[in-house]
C-alpha positions as CSV (number, residue, x, y, z in Angstrom):
1,M,127.1,75.8,74.6
2,A,127.4,78.3,77.4
3,A,124.8,78.2,80.2
4,N,123.2,81.5,81.0
5,K,124.0,82.6,84.5
6,P,121.1,84.4,86.3
7,A,121.6,87.9,87.3
8,V,122.2,88.3,91.0
9,G,119.5,90.5,92.6
10,P,119.9,92.7,95.7
11,T,119.4,89.7,98.0
12,G,122.4,88.1,96.4
13,D,120.6,84.8,95.8
14,G,120.2,85.0,92.0
15,K,116.5,85.9,91.9
16,Q,115.6,88.3,89.1
17,F,112.0,88.9,90.2
18,L,110.9,89.5,93.8
19,T,107.6,89.4,95.5
20,V,106.1,92.4,97.3
21,A,106.9,90.8,100.6
22,E,110.5,90.3,99.6
23,V,110.9,93.9,98.4
24,A,109.3,95.1,101.7
25,A,111.7,93.0,103.7
26,L,114.6,94.2,101.7
27,M,113.7,97.9,102.0
28,R,112.5,97.4,105.6
29,V,109.1,99.0,104.9
30,S,105.6,97.6,105.0
31,K,104.0,95.7,102.1
32,M,101.5,98.5,101.8
33,T,104.3,101.0,101.2
34,V,105.5,98.8,98.3
35,Y,102.0,98.6,96.9
36,R,101.8,102.4,97.0
37,L,105.1,102.8,95.2
38,I,103.8,100.4,92.5
39,K,100.5,102.2,92.2
40,S,102.2,105.6,91.9
41,G,104.5,104.3,89.2
42,E,107.7,105.0,91.2
43,L,108.4,101.2,91.3
44,P,107.7,99.4,88.1
45,A,106.2,96.0,88.5
46,V,104.6,93.2,86.5
47,Q,101.2,91.9,87.5
48,V,100.9,88.1,87.4
49,G,97.3,87.2,88.1
50,R,96.4,89.1,91.3
51,S,100.0,89.5,92.6
52,F,102.9,91.7,91.5
53,R,106.5,90.8,90.8
54,I,109.3,93.5,90.9
55,H,112.5,93.1,88.9
56,S,115.5,93.2,91.2
57,K,117.1,95.9,89.0
58,A,114.0,98.1,89.4
59,V,114.5,97.9,93.2
60,D,118.2,98.8,92.8
61,D,117.4,101.7,90.5
62,Y,114.7,103.0,92.9
63,L,117.0,102.9,95.9
64,E,119.9,104.5,93.9
65,T,117.7,107.5,92.9
66,S,116.2,107.9,96.4
67,Y,119.3,109.1,98.1
68,F,119.2,112.8,99.2
69,S,121.7,115.1,100.8
70,A,120.8,115.9,104.4
71,G,121.4,119.4,105.4
């Protein structure tokens, strides 16, 4: 029986779900910015109790679509 290998997230440590603080540190923004992205629907998240968890793929997808061409 093959063991399932966890997907490697943007931090490279095998975490699939990240906390708001971990996403903020990864993106180098404040936690409030991450909360605003979640509330606006730009960054999908799962609410667990009173806290949120963000899938690492959602962070990757958000960052990939956020690139823009400067001038």
